[in-house]
NUDREN-350999 format. One line per field, with one value per residue: residue in three letters; residue number from 0; x, y, z of N, C-alpha, C in turn; chain. Coordinates in Angstrom, 3 decimals. Example, Ala and Ser with C-alpha at 12.3 -4.5 7.8 and 13.67 -1.06 7.14 Angstrom:
<atoms>
r <- ala | ser
k <- 0 | 1
n.X <- 13.190 | 12.850
n.Y <- -5.690 | -2.250
n.Z <- 7.800 | 7.080
ca.X <- 12.300 | 13.670
ca.Y <- -4.500 | -1.060
ca.Z <- 7.800 | 7.140
c.X <- 13.200 | 12.900
c.Y <- -3.300 | 0.030
c.Z <- 7.800 | 7.870
c <- A | A
</atoms>
This chain:
<atoms>
r <- met | val | met | glu | met | arg | val | asn | asp | asp | phe | ser | gln | arg | val | val | val | arg | pro | asp | glu | tyr | gln | trp | ile | ala | ser | pro | met | pro | gly | val | glu | arg | met | met | leu | asp | arg | ile | gly | asn | glu | ile | ala | arg | ala | thr | thr | ile | val | arg | tyr | ala | pro | asn | ser | glu | phe | ser | pro | his | thr | his | gly | gly | gly | glu | glu | tyr | phe | val | leu | asp | gly | val | phe | ser | asp | glu | asn | asp | asp | tyr | pro | ala | gly | thr | tyr | val | arg | asn | pro | ile | gly | ser | ser | his | ser | pro | arg | ile | gly | ser | gln | gly | ala | thr | ile | phe | val | lys | leu | his | gln | phe | ala | ile | asp | asp | ser | glu | gln | lys | val | ile | asp | ser | ser | his | gly | asp | trp | phe | pro | gly | ser | val | phe | gly | leu | ala | val | met | ala | leu | his | thr | tyr | gly | asn | glu | arg | thr | ala | leu | val | lys | trp | ser | pro | asn | thr | gln | phe | asn | ala | his | gly | his | pro | gly | gly | glu | glu | ile | leu | val | leu | glu | gly | thr | leu | tyr | asp | glu | his | gly | thr | tyr | pro | thr | gly | ser | trp | leu | arg | ser | pro | lys | phe | ser | gln | his | thr | pro | phe | thr | gln | glu | asp | gly | ala | thr | ile | tyr | val | lys | thr | gly | his | leu
k <- 0 | 1 | 2 | 3 | 4 | 5 | 6 | 7 | 8 | 9 | 10 | 11 | 12 | 13 | 14 | 15 | 16 | 17 | 18 | 19 | 20 | 21 | 22 | 23 | 24 | 25 | 26 | 27 | 28 | 29 | 30 | 31 | 32 | 33 | 34 | 35 | 36 | 37 | 38 | 39 | 40 | 41 | 42 | 43 | 44 | 45 | 46 | 47 | 48 | 49 | 50 | 51 | 52 | 53 | 54 | 55 | 56 | 57 | 58 | 59 | 60 | 61 | 62 | 63 | 64 | 65 | 66 | 67 | 68 | 69 | 70 | 71 | 72 | 73 | 74 | 75 | 76 | 77 | 78 | 79 | 80 | 81 | 82 | 83 | 84 | 85 | 86 | 87 | 88 | 89 | 90 | 91 | 92 | 93 | 94 | 95 | 96 | 97 | 98 | 99 | 100 | 101 | 102 | 103 | 104 | 105 | 106 | 107 | 108 | 109 | 110 | 111 | 112 | 113 | 114 | 115 | 116 | 117 | 118 | 119 | 120 | 121 | 122 | 123 | 124 | 125 | 126 | 127 | 128 | 129 | 130 | 131 | 132 | 133 | 134 | 135 | 136 | 137 | 138 | 139 | 140 | 141 | 142 | 143 | 144 | 145 | 146 | 147 | 148 | 149 | 150 | 151 | 152 | 153 | 154 | 155 | 156 | 157 | 158 | 159 | 160 | 161 | 162 | 163 | 164 | 165 | 166 | 167 | 168 | 169 | 170 | 171 | 172 | 173 | 174 | 175 | 176 | 177 | 178 | 179 | 180 | 181 | 182 | 183 | 184 | 185 | 186 | 187 | 188 | 189 | 190 | 191 | 192 | 193 | 194 | 195 | 196 | 197 | 198 | 199 | 200 | 201 | 202 | 203 | 204 | 205 | 206 | 207 | 208 | 209 | 210 | 211 | 212 | 213 | 214 | 215 | 216 | 217 | 218 | 219 | 220 | 221
n.X <- -141.744 | -142.099 | -143.296 | -145.729 | -144.823 | -146.162 | -147.053 | -148.562 | -150.792 | -153.693 | -155.657 | -158.319 | -158.266 | -156.080 | -152.902 | -149.821 | -146.403 | -144.070 | -140.726 | -138.682 | -139.274 | -138.534 | -137.215 | -134.667 | -134.550 | -131.913 | -132.123 | -132.294 | -130.717 | -127.545 | -126.892 | -129.407 | -131.664 | -135.141 | -137.716 | -140.927 | -143.562 | -146.357 | -147.277 | -148.076 | -147.153 | -143.877 | -141.163 | -142.644 | -145.210 | -148.179 | -147.727 | -146.529 | -143.887 | -140.773 | -137.809 | -134.354 | -132.051 | -128.601 | -125.644 | -124.821 | -125.991 | -128.301 | -131.308 | -132.140 | -133.832 | -137.220 | -140.878 | -143.681 | -146.548 | -148.877 | -148.758 | -146.847 | -146.485 | -144.972 | -143.146 | -140.839 | -138.309 | -135.755 | -132.783 | -132.012 | -133.838 | -133.394 | -134.259 | -134.017 | -135.246 | -135.469 | -134.572 | -135.160 | -136.320 | -136.374 | -139.186 | -140.920 | -143.310 | -144.536 | -146.294 | -146.334 | -147.869 | -149.946 | -147.938 | -146.209 | -142.290 | -138.942 | -135.771 | -134.180 | -131.345 | -129.434 | -127.415 | -125.096 | -125.734 | -127.230 | -130.697 | -134.154 | -137.333 | -141.096 | -142.714 | -145.441 | -146.521 | -148.443 | -150.678 | -152.894 | -155.971 | -157.766 | -157.654 | -156.363 | -154.496 | -153.032 | -150.035 | -147.810 | -145.768 | -145.362 | -143.549 | -143.312 | -142.451 | -142.472 | -145.537 | -148.681 | -150.523 | -153.548 | -156.061 | -157.094 | -160.222 | -160.322 | -159.343 | -155.741 | -155.046 | -153.405 | -153.458 | -151.798 | -153.070 | -152.208 | -153.313 | -156.425 | -158.614 | -161.387 | -162.688 | -160.227 | -158.166 | -155.715 | -152.637 | -150.481 | -150.543 | -150.753 | -149.786 | -150.573 | -148.871 | -150.676 | -153.132 | -156.352 | -158.236 | -161.344 | -163.343 | -163.542 | -164.708 | -163.731 | -164.952 | -163.659 | -161.041 | -157.775 | -154.719 | -151.330 | -148.577 | -146.155 | -144.194 | -142.721 | -142.420 | -144.439 | -147.503 | -150.600 | -153.556 | -156.246 | -155.572 | -152.792 | -149.689 | -147.673 | -144.100 | -142.211 | -141.949 | -143.747 | -145.869 | -149.206 | -151.908 | -155.591 | -158.375 | -161.015 | -164.522 | -163.476 | -162.637 | -161.220 | -159.489 | -157.536 | -154.383 | -152.109 | -149.039 | -146.794 | -144.507 | -146.132 | -146.892 | -145.882 | -148.100 | -148.160 | -150.911 | -153.381 | -156.788 | -159.630 | -159.044 | -158.522
n.Y <- -88.613 | -88.562 | -90.873 | -90.940 | -92.263 | -95.119 | -96.812 | -98.732 | -97.766 | -98.322 | -97.715 | -99.542 | -102.045 | -104.089 | -103.762 | -104.794 | -104.166 | -105.904 | -105.600 | -107.413 | -107.233 | -104.470 | -102.177 | -100.050 | -97.322 | -94.903 | -91.758 | -88.026 | -86.827 | -86.682 | -89.602 | -89.858 | -92.041 | -93.811 | -95.502 | -96.621 | -96.801 | -96.209 | -94.289 | -92.180 | -90.310 | -88.637 | -87.003 | -85.080 | -85.779 | -87.611 | -89.275 | -91.947 | -92.620 | -94.297 | -92.704 | -92.872 | -91.076 | -90.997 | -90.193 | -86.377 | -85.906 | -83.980 | -82.368 | -80.796 | -77.103 | -76.970 | -76.552 | -77.140 | -78.562 | -80.066 | -80.271 | -81.495 | -84.551 | -86.117 | -88.868 | -89.253 | -92.061 | -93.090 | -91.581 | -88.246 | -86.016 | -83.321 | -79.609 | -75.891 | -74.853 | -76.374 | -79.498 | -82.866 | -85.669 | -89.506 | -90.218 | -88.431 | -86.358 | -84.690 | -82.030 | -80.113 | -77.831 | -77.230 | -74.995 | -74.630 | -74.620 | -75.882 | -76.680 | -79.606 | -80.453 | -82.782 | -84.252 | -85.475 | -88.221 | -89.472 | -90.340 | -91.369 | -91.407 | -91.717 | -91.127 | -88.323 | -86.977 | -84.483 | -85.282 | -83.718 | -82.345 | -79.476 | -76.887 | -77.541 | -76.293 | -76.563 | -76.215 | -78.523 | -79.830 | -82.709 | -84.326 | -87.635 | -88.778 | -87.536 | -87.101 | -87.980 | -90.373 | -92.533 | -94.635 | -97.200 | -98.529 | -100.647 | -103.241 | -103.084 | -101.331 | -98.221 | -94.738 | -92.125 | -89.204 | -88.098 | -86.348 | -84.623 | -83.993 | -83.310 | -86.544 | -87.563 | -89.292 | -89.246 | -91.514 | -92.429 | -96.045 | -98.569 | -101.294 | -103.314 | -107.034 | -109.640 | -108.889 | -108.362 | -107.175 | -105.623 | -107.513 | -105.034 | -102.737 | -100.107 | -97.778 | -95.457 | -96.752 | -97.340 | -97.107 | -98.086 | -98.185 | -100.268 | -99.733 | -100.877 | -104.440 | -106.793 | -107.067 | -108.542 | -110.340 | -112.118 | -111.648 | -112.441 | -111.660 | -109.513 | -107.669 | -105.915 | -102.458 | -103.229 | -101.969 | -101.270 | -100.918 | -100.295 | -101.222 | -98.860 | -99.688 | -102.490 | -104.602 | -106.291 | -108.499 | -107.507 | -108.755 | -109.239 | -110.766 | -112.403 | -110.279 | -107.776 | -104.632 | -101.070 | -98.803 | -96.695 | -95.263 | -94.430 | -93.498 | -93.013 | -91.747 | -92.319
n.Z <- 95.285 | 98.268 | 100.400 | 103.050 | 106.266 | 107.826 | 111.014 | 112.963 | 112.281 | 112.008 | 113.922 | 114.627 | 116.045 | 118.103 | 119.636 | 120.353 | 121.797 | 123.098 | 124.640 | 123.144 | 121.221 | 120.149 | 118.173 | 117.140 | 115.705 | 113.967 | 114.740 | 112.713 | 114.174 | 115.836 | 117.778 | 118.844 | 118.835 | 117.808 | 118.927 | 117.329 | 118.020 | 117.360 | 113.825 | 111.947 | 109.642 | 108.155 | 109.203 | 110.909 | 112.785 | 113.581 | 116.436 | 118.543 | 120.182 | 121.796 | 123.163 | 122.642 | 124.348 | 123.993 | 125.886 | 126.460 | 124.251 | 121.430 | 120.672 | 117.798 | 117.392 | 117.978 | 116.994 | 118.657 | 117.122 | 117.140 | 119.833 | 122.775 | 124.889 | 126.996 | 129.091 | 131.021 | 131.264 | 132.222 | 133.268 | 132.779 | 131.158 | 129.283 | 128.548 | 127.195 | 129.817 | 131.763 | 133.946 | 133.633 | 135.936 | 136.022 | 135.993 | 135.474 | 134.548 | 131.416 | 129.675 | 126.651 | 125.139 | 122.275 | 120.026 | 121.629 | 122.147 | 122.210 | 122.978 | 123.006 | 125.282 | 126.310 | 129.520 | 130.999 | 131.911 | 130.093 | 128.643 | 128.083 | 127.100 | 126.768 | 124.712 | 123.045 | 119.971 | 118.685 | 119.423 | 120.598 | 121.932 | 120.020 | 121.550 | 124.223 | 126.395 | 128.312 | 130.150 | 131.736 | 134.180 | 136.185 | 138.902 | 139.258 | 141.629 | 143.767 | 143.740 | 144.842 | 145.317 | 145.237 | 146.637 | 144.484 | 142.955 | 143.321 | 146.085 | 146.435 | 144.129 | 143.374 | 142.719 | 140.540 | 139.234 | 135.824 | 133.982 | 132.767 | 130.192 | 128.637 | 127.380 | 127.966 | 129.833 | 131.865 | 133.777 | 136.452 | 137.727 | 140.262 | 140.841 | 143.006 | 144.737 | 142.748 | 142.051 | 141.274 | 138.904 | 138.212 | 134.736 | 132.428 | 130.646 | 127.078 | 125.996 | 124.920 | 123.754 | 125.093 | 126.547 | 127.493 | 129.051 | 130.561 | 133.643 | 135.497 | 136.936 | 136.197 | 134.011 | 133.713 | 131.705 | 129.820 | 127.394 | 127.631 | 128.415 | 129.916 | 130.182 | 132.021 | 130.131 | 127.891 | 125.200 | 125.140 | 123.526 | 123.303 | 120.984 | 120.857 | 122.685 | 123.184 | 125.610 | 128.645 | 131.462 | 133.741 | 135.773 | 138.053 | 139.362 | 141.343 | 140.934 | 140.838 | 139.151 | 137.926 | 135.792 | 133.411 | 132.147 | 129.795 | 128.859 | 126.671 | 124.454 | 122.097
ca.X <- -142.591 | -141.974 | -144.434 | -145.852 | -144.725 | -147.653 | -146.693 | -150.054 | -151.848 | -155.570 | -156.531 | -159.586 | -156.983 | -155.552 | -151.831 | -149.199 | -145.644 | -142.710 | -139.235 | -138.138 | -140.189 | -138.181 | -136.065 | -134.370 | -134.151 | -131.571 | -133.586 | -131.495 | -129.730 | -126.845 | -127.146 | -130.746 | -132.780 | -136.389 | -138.776 | -141.543 | -144.900 | -147.512 | -146.999 | -148.244 | -146.458 | -142.426 | -140.070 | -143.486 | -145.456 | -148.696 | -146.330 | -146.311 | -142.436 | -139.711 | -137.046 | -133.619 | -130.586 | -127.284 | -124.881 | -124.276 | -126.624 | -128.823 | -132.038 | -132.812 | -135.285 | -138.847 | -141.595 | -144.675 | -147.889 | -150.013 | -148.232 | -145.929 | -146.765 | -143.336 | -142.667 | -139.080 | -138.326 | -134.339 | -131.834 | -132.516 | -134.023 | -132.863 | -134.182 | -133.355 | -135.991 | -135.783 | -133.844 | -136.382 | -135.223 | -137.017 | -140.597 | -141.235 | -144.419 | -144.907 | -147.219 | -146.071 | -149.141 | -149.396 | -147.530 | -145.103 | -141.386 | -137.464 | -134.154 | -133.724 | -129.727 | -129.075 | -126.103 | -123.678 | -126.745 | -128.257 | -132.311 | -135.472 | -138.368 | -141.976 | -143.661 | -146.523 | -146.978 | -149.334 | -152.435 | -153.720 | -156.761 | -157.136 | -157.957 | -156.046 | -153.413 | -152.120 | -148.536 | -148.232 | -145.117 | -145.259 | -142.463 | -144.193 | -141.524 | -143.391 | -146.728 | -149.861 | -151.142 | -154.804 | -156.183 | -157.759 | -161.507 | -160.455 | -158.052 | -154.326 | -154.706 | -153.176 | -153.689 | -152.059 | -153.816 | -151.476 | -153.811 | -157.687 | -158.748 | -162.567 | -162.569 | -159.121 | -157.302 | -154.017 | -152.672 | -150.110 | -151.197 | -149.612 | -150.369 | -149.863 | -148.420 | -151.440 | -154.485 | -157.421 | -158.857 | -162.367 | -163.750 | -164.315 | -164.774 | -162.868 | -165.255 | -162.378 | -159.790 | -156.967 | -153.232 | -150.775 | -146.744 | -145.497 | -143.098 | -142.133 | -143.339 | -145.596 | -149.242 | -151.318 | -154.910 | -157.003 | -154.952 | -150.831 | -148.361 | -146.772 | -143.620 | -141.542 | -141.277 | -144.250 | -146.852 | -150.688 | -152.755 | -156.569 | -159.127 | -162.500 | -165.126 | -161.929 | -162.468 | -160.094 | -159.724 | -156.170 | -154.054 | -150.800 | -148.653 | -146.097 | -144.029 | -146.811 | -146.559 | -146.687 | -148.042 | -149.103 | -152.032 | -154.074 | -157.932 | -160.465 | -158.361 | -158.598
ca.Y <- -88.605 | -89.496 | -91.564 | -91.281 | -93.483 | -95.301 | -97.559 | -99.008 | -97.205 | -98.976 | -97.581 | -99.988 | -103.343 | -104.560 | -103.583 | -105.535 | -104.658 | -106.512 | -105.149 | -107.874 | -106.336 | -103.156 | -102.197 | -98.697 | -96.623 | -93.480 | -90.800 | -87.766 | -86.383 | -88.042 | -90.189 | -90.013 | -93.543 | -93.722 | -97.035 | -96.242 | -97.247 | -95.760 | -93.310 | -91.310 | -89.369 | -88.374 | -86.179 | -84.215 | -86.737 | -87.551 | -90.340 | -92.398 | -92.801 | -94.394 | -91.957 | -92.450 | -90.194 | -90.936 | -89.007 | -85.022 | -85.618 | -82.875 | -82.289 | -79.928 | -76.762 | -77.667 | -76.369 | -78.135 | -77.895 | -80.684 | -80.569 | -83.259 | -85.434 | -87.415 | -89.284 | -89.857 | -93.445 | -93.031 | -90.778 | -87.036 | -84.932 | -81.225 | -78.043 | -74.540 | -75.013 | -76.991 | -80.723 | -83.708 | -86.343 | -89.882 | -90.432 | -86.794 | -86.334 | -83.358 | -81.672 | -78.941 | -77.519 | -76.698 | -73.769 | -74.372 | -75.198 | -76.357 | -77.576 | -80.520 | -81.132 | -83.907 | -84.219 | -86.916 | -89.431 | -90.093 | -90.156 | -92.122 | -91.086 | -91.814 | -89.404 | -89.137 | -85.948 | -84.172 | -85.822 | -82.914 | -81.239 | -77.967 | -76.245 | -77.920 | -75.448 | -76.530 | -76.548 | -79.098 | -80.820 | -83.390 | -85.069 | -88.037 | -89.151 | -86.331 | -87.051 | -88.285 | -91.337 | -92.020 | -95.300 | -97.631 | -98.800 | -102.299 | -103.145 | -103.145 | -100.506 | -97.145 | -94.331 | -90.908 | -88.332 | -87.131 | -85.090 | -85.373 | -83.212 | -84.105 | -87.803 | -88.263 | -89.499 | -89.603 | -91.296 | -93.869 | -96.836 | -98.701 | -102.295 | -104.422 | -108.322 | -111.047 | -107.902 | -108.837 | -105.975 | -106.569 | -107.173 | -103.734 | -102.157 | -99.175 | -97.005 | -94.285 | -96.864 | -97.796 | -97.177 | -98.746 | -98.618 | -101.051 | -99.181 | -102.041 | -105.394 | -107.681 | -106.644 | -109.907 | -110.659 | -112.920 | -112.008 | -112.542 | -111.461 | -108.263 | -107.452 | -104.042 | -101.730 | -103.138 | -101.270 | -102.091 | -100.071 | -101.442 | -100.071 | -98.136 | -100.750 | -103.211 | -104.639 | -107.184 | -108.447 | -107.260 | -108.656 | -109.497 | -112.041 | -112.272 | -108.696 | -106.649 | -103.817 | -100.155 | -98.686 | -95.046 | -95.547 | -93.103 | -93.808 | -91.811 | -90.342 | -93.159
ca.Z <- 96.451 | 99.313 | 100.960 | 104.189 | 106.819 | 108.627 | 111.820 | 113.580 | 111.980 | 112.034 | 115.341 | 115.298 | 116.046 | 119.222 | 119.195 | 121.743 | 121.115 | 123.726 | 124.691 | 122.446 | 119.894 | 119.788 | 116.948 | 116.883 | 114.226 | 114.144 | 113.995 | 112.062 | 114.711 | 116.007 | 119.206 | 119.014 | 118.446 | 118.539 | 118.779 | 117.064 | 118.624 | 116.539 | 113.505 | 111.268 | 109.091 | 108.168 | 110.724 | 111.179 | 112.381 | 114.708 | 116.608 | 120.099 | 120.342 | 122.744 | 122.272 | 123.629 | 123.675 | 124.419 | 126.933 | 125.743 | 122.969 | 121.590 | 119.226 | 116.986 | 117.946 | 116.934 | 117.466 | 118.560 | 116.234 | 117.376 | 121.228 | 123.475 | 125.638 | 127.647 | 130.535 | 131.123 | 131.999 | 132.817 | 132.773 | 133.029 | 129.858 | 130.021 | 128.053 | 127.982 | 130.321 | 133.366 | 133.771 | 134.294 | 135.988 | 135.852 | 136.300 | 134.964 | 133.065 | 130.894 | 128.546 | 126.205 | 124.629 | 120.553 | 119.659 | 122.199 | 121.335 | 122.636 | 122.638 | 123.854 | 125.288 | 127.278 | 129.804 | 131.325 | 132.254 | 128.595 | 128.699 | 127.401 | 126.970 | 125.826 | 123.876 | 122.180 | 119.133 | 117.640 | 119.445 | 121.770 | 121.233 | 119.997 | 122.992 | 125.409 | 126.209 | 129.911 | 130.529 | 132.578 | 134.661 | 137.447 | 139.107 | 140.077 | 142.104 | 144.799 | 143.887 | 145.491 | 145.209 | 145.630 | 146.279 | 143.191 | 142.515 | 144.165 | 146.751 | 145.604 | 143.085 | 143.609 | 141.170 | 140.537 | 138.180 | 135.613 | 133.065 | 132.727 | 129.600 | 128.034 | 127.893 | 127.781 | 131.493 | 131.723 | 134.911 | 137.037 | 138.366 | 140.790 | 141.292 | 144.444 | 143.515 | 143.282 | 142.253 | 140.541 | 138.493 | 137.379 | 133.588 | 132.237 | 128.384 | 126.960 | 125.157 | 123.797 | 123.568 | 126.217 | 126.018 | 128.538 | 128.947 | 132.042 | 133.630 | 136.772 | 137.059 | 134.773 | 133.806 | 132.880 | 131.206 | 129.368 | 126.285 | 127.860 | 129.681 | 129.366 | 131.148 | 131.438 | 128.455 | 127.111 | 125.514 | 124.668 | 122.450 | 123.001 | 120.717 | 121.512 | 123.343 | 123.896 | 127.009 | 129.534 | 132.689 | 133.537 | 136.570 | 138.515 | 139.831 | 142.532 | 141.180 | 141.110 | 138.322 | 137.855 | 134.200 | 132.461 | 131.342 | 129.145 | 128.310 | 126.608 | 123.722 | 120.350
c.X <- -142.454 | -143.223 | -144.281 | -145.602 | -145.861 | -146.903 | -147.654 | -150.550 | -153.664 | -155.250 | -157.920 | -159.282 | -156.099 | -154.048 | -150.668 | -147.411 | -144.421 | -141.864 | -138.187 | -138.309 | -139.345 | -136.644 | -136.004 | -133.807 | -133.118 | -132.400 | -132.394 | -130.492 | -128.768 | -126.890 | -128.075 | -131.247 | -133.987 | -136.707 | -139.665 | -143.221 | -146.157 | -146.919 | -147.576 | -147.990 | -144.789 | -141.979 | -141.404 | -144.404 | -146.714 | -148.174 | -146.663 | -144.500 | -141.798 | -138.470 | -135.968 | -132.010 | -129.592 | -126.561 | -124.604 | -125.008 | -127.926 | -130.310 | -132.330 | -133.683 | -135.870 | -139.305 | -142.853 | -146.100 | -148.811 | -149.687 | -147.735 | -146.320 | -145.790 | -143.375 | -142.046 | -138.932 | -137.168 | -133.722 | -132.549 | -132.573 | -134.252 | -133.186 | -133.405 | -134.400 | -135.991 | -134.498 | -134.989 | -136.009 | -136.516 | -137.962 | -141.014 | -141.965 | -144.711 | -145.585 | -146.654 | -146.682 | -148.941 | -148.930 | -146.097 | -143.457 | -139.964 | -137.063 | -133.651 | -131.769 | -129.432 | -127.844 | -125.837 | -124.523 | -127.471 | -129.756 | -132.775 | -136.514 | -139.415 | -143.045 | -144.784 | -146.750 | -148.156 | -150.786 | -153.089 | -155.042 | -156.894 | -157.193 | -157.880 | -154.706 | -152.334 | -151.037 | -148.234 | -146.350 | -145.012 | -144.265 | -143.106 | -143.345 | -141.816 | -144.914 | -147.646 | -150.556 | -152.271 | -155.266 | -157.474 | -159.587 | -161.631 | -159.180 | -156.939 | -154.089 | -154.434 | -152.982 | -153.243 | -152.131 | -152.676 | -152.351 | -155.302 | -157.594 | -160.304 | -162.826 | -161.854 | -158.666 | -156.070 | -153.563 | -151.479 | -151.109 | -150.286 | -150.103 | -149.709 | -149.733 | -150.047 | -152.409 | -154.699 | -158.027 | -160.315 | -162.569 | -164.194 | -164.174 | -163.956 | -163.289 | -164.931 | -161.258 | -159.122 | -155.707 | -152.107 | -149.503 | -145.957 | -144.321 | -142.491 | -143.128 | -143.784 | -146.758 | -149.511 | -152.906 | -154.802 | -156.259 | -153.690 | -150.504 | -147.770 | -145.544 | -143.339 | -141.431 | -142.389 | -145.714 | -147.753 | -151.290 | -154.054 | -157.575 | -160.523 | -163.405 | -164.515 | -162.618 | -161.749 | -160.363 | -158.111 | -155.804 | -152.783 | -150.111 | -147.390 | -145.267 | -144.756 | -146.520 | -146.732 | -146.867 | -148.815 | -149.996 | -153.390 | -155.637 | -158.454 | -160.564 | -158.734 | -160.372
c.Y <- -88.910 | -89.875 | -91.557 | -92.334 | -93.584 | -96.534 | -97.666 | -98.543 | -97.172 | -99.065 | -98.719 | -101.616 | -103.216 | -104.494 | -104.223 | -104.785 | -104.612 | -105.948 | -105.782 | -108.004 | -104.957 | -103.261 | -100.789 | -98.669 | -95.343 | -92.446 | -89.390 | -86.592 | -87.269 | -88.322 | -90.070 | -91.221 | -93.185 | -95.485 | -96.558 | -97.252 | -97.631 | -94.260 | -93.021 | -89.834 | -89.469 | -87.977 | -85.635 | -84.941 | -86.851 | -89.227 | -90.616 | -93.322 | -93.472 | -93.969 | -92.191 | -91.722 | -90.399 | -89.841 | -87.542 | -85.415 | -84.439 | -83.210 | -80.988 | -78.838 | -76.887 | -76.646 | -77.195 | -78.059 | -78.729 | -80.759 | -81.825 | -82.964 | -86.411 | -87.745 | -89.874 | -91.184 | -93.714 | -92.077 | -89.559 | -86.549 | -83.596 | -80.631 | -77.469 | -74.319 | -75.162 | -78.849 | -81.358 | -84.912 | -87.751 | -90.056 | -88.903 | -86.971 | -84.317 | -83.048 | -80.720 | -78.857 | -77.414 | -74.940 | -73.956 | -74.877 | -75.057 | -76.932 | -78.498 | -80.650 | -81.830 | -84.201 | -85.756 | -88.325 | -90.094 | -89.525 | -91.181 | -91.692 | -91.186 | -90.509 | -89.267 | -87.093 | -85.979 | -85.009 | -85.038 | -82.009 | -80.486 | -77.078 | -76.997 | -77.362 | -75.826 | -77.134 | -77.103 | -80.184 | -81.091 | -84.613 | -85.739 | -89.175 | -88.158 | -86.435 | -87.515 | -89.686 | -92.050 | -93.788 | -95.782 | -97.727 | -99.989 | -102.192 | -103.308 | -102.159 | -99.554 | -96.228 | -92.608 | -89.816 | -88.060 | -85.946 | -85.211 | -83.861 | -84.078 | -85.767 | -88.764 | -88.654 | -90.291 | -90.317 | -93.128 | -94.819 | -98.214 | -99.635 | -103.384 | -105.736 | -108.845 | -110.052 | -108.556 | -107.916 | -106.654 | -106.340 | -105.680 | -103.403 | -100.910 | -98.409 | -95.999 | -95.367 | -96.730 | -97.665 | -97.172 | -98.779 | -99.464 | -100.687 | -100.546 | -103.467 | -106.123 | -107.561 | -108.299 | -109.408 | -111.709 | -113.385 | -112.560 | -111.986 | -110.380 | -107.431 | -106.136 | -104.139 | -102.283 | -102.776 | -101.701 | -100.726 | -100.958 | -100.487 | -99.744 | -99.386 | -102.025 | -103.743 | -106.284 | -107.144 | -108.729 | -108.293 | -108.667 | -110.146 | -111.300 | -110.856 | -107.850 | -105.672 | -102.090 | -99.748 | -97.095 | -95.976 | -94.232 | -93.789 | -92.919 | -91.065 | -91.127 | -93.147
c.Z <- 97.118 | 100.079 | 102.404 | 105.025 | 107.623 | 109.628 | 112.815 | 113.434 | 111.973 | 114.167 | 115.796 | 115.518 | 117.169 | 118.798 | 120.554 | 121.258 | 122.893 | 123.893 | 123.544 | 121.354 | 119.625 | 118.883 | 116.705 | 115.769 | 114.517 | 113.603 | 112.786 | 112.751 | 115.397 | 117.561 | 119.706 | 118.350 | 118.934 | 117.654 | 118.799 | 117.177 | 117.407 | 115.429 | 112.287 | 110.155 | 109.057 | 109.600 | 111.244 | 111.497 | 113.702 | 115.004 | 118.128 | 119.904 | 121.844 | 122.372 | 123.248 | 123.476 | 124.681 | 125.269 | 126.284 | 124.424 | 122.782 | 120.441 | 118.923 | 117.481 | 117.096 | 118.012 | 117.810 | 117.999 | 116.816 | 119.010 | 121.387 | 124.466 | 126.089 | 128.724 | 130.527 | 132.108 | 132.552 | 132.468 | 133.194 | 131.445 | 130.322 | 128.727 | 128.196 | 129.018 | 131.626 | 133.042 | 134.310 | 134.371 | 135.757 | 136.624 | 136.257 | 134.331 | 132.598 | 129.277 | 127.802 | 125.481 | 122.837 | 120.340 | 120.333 | 121.236 | 122.747 | 122.667 | 122.793 | 124.228 | 126.916 | 128.090 | 129.814 | 131.213 | 130.908 | 129.294 | 127.921 | 127.794 | 126.244 | 125.529 | 123.001 | 121.199 | 118.455 | 117.507 | 120.800 | 120.829 | 121.530 | 121.080 | 124.361 | 125.620 | 127.628 | 129.569 | 131.429 | 133.128 | 136.026 | 137.870 | 140.037 | 141.341 | 144.228 | 144.729 | 144.799 | 145.113 | 145.849 | 145.405 | 145.077 | 143.590 | 143.442 | 144.951 | 146.244 | 144.455 | 144.257 | 142.623 | 141.660 | 139.786 | 137.566 | 135.030 | 132.965 | 131.680 | 129.087 | 128.629 | 128.080 | 129.197 | 131.163 | 133.593 | 135.227 | 137.696 | 138.900 | 141.379 | 142.041 | 143.940 | 144.139 | 143.297 | 141.269 | 140.490 | 137.486 | 135.840 | 133.588 | 130.733 | 128.600 | 125.885 | 124.213 | 124.380 | 125.123 | 125.785 | 127.328 | 128.100 | 130.559 | 132.020 | 134.744 | 136.629 | 135.531 | 134.990 | 132.905 | 132.256 | 130.776 | 127.966 | 126.091 | 128.433 | 129.165 | 130.615 | 130.608 | 130.298 | 127.349 | 127.069 | 124.519 | 123.976 | 122.611 | 122.107 | 121.354 | 122.178 | 123.331 | 125.064 | 126.965 | 130.821 | 133.330 | 135.158 | 137.048 | 139.215 | 141.038 | 142.564 | 141.175 | 139.451 | 138.533 | 136.207 | 134.365 | 131.275 | 130.961 | 128.611 | 127.843 | 125.141 | 122.281 | 119.912
c <- A | A | A | A | A | A | A | A | A | A | A | A | A | A | A | A | A | A | A | A | A | A | A | A | A | A | A | A | A | A | A | A | A | A | A | A | A | A | A | A | A | A | A | A | A | A | A | A | A | A | A | A | A | A | A | A | A | A | A | A | A | A | A | A | A | A | A | A | A | A | A | A | A | A | A | A | A | A | A | A | A | A | A | A | A | A | A | A | A | A | A | A | A | A | A | A | A | A | A | A | A | A | A | A | A | A | A | A | A | A | A | A | A | A | A | A | A | A | A | A | A | A | A | A | A | A | A | A | A | A | A | A | A | A | A | A | A | A | A | A | A | A | A | A | A | A | A | A | A | A | A | A | A | A | A | A | A | A | A | A | A | A | A | A | A | A | A | A | A | A | A | A | A | A | A | A | A | A | A | A | A | A | A | A | A | A | A | A | A | A | A | A | A | A | A | A | A | A | A | A | A | A | A | A | A | A | A | A | A | A | A | A | A | A | A | A | A | A | A | A | A | A
</atoms>
């Protein structure tokens, strides 16, 4: 009997993974490696993962039984539908399928699997390099909304240098991937590539210093 893989599966606990802690694990496909952030299950799993594709690699055709959401971190991710350069946000709803085929630049994506609400069926592609930024709730913040469904909110947030946010709580949890710069709060320092998952009803007071930060943030989903 094969034991179910479980990685950071206690969602009542705060988790921080910084880039110097990454451990890349080979996938079943040559040239495709994964850094598992959280996971419940084996090859078919509820999972949050950074996936690194070598140039000219591919992944076998597959169906998204629980939906797929990803953000392209670098390179160009491609499938039979289109090419998605760095900065592209994609939602493939439950029941969709594709066959990733990566070109000469390779690609790295941040991907969440089997985490869709059953009736959230919107397919979406947003190239954030052409997206609209709107002022945030404090001076020095700019926000680009990516997806909203029920209590779930997904966005990019750009922090100017030396920006201080208010102390606030997360009734439905919060998840952050630091895309650029460095984010700080009273608990620690989070350089580019850091992933944070804060449970329901957690709270913190984030800020930036001289290098500012850009983050991918999801709230209300835990």
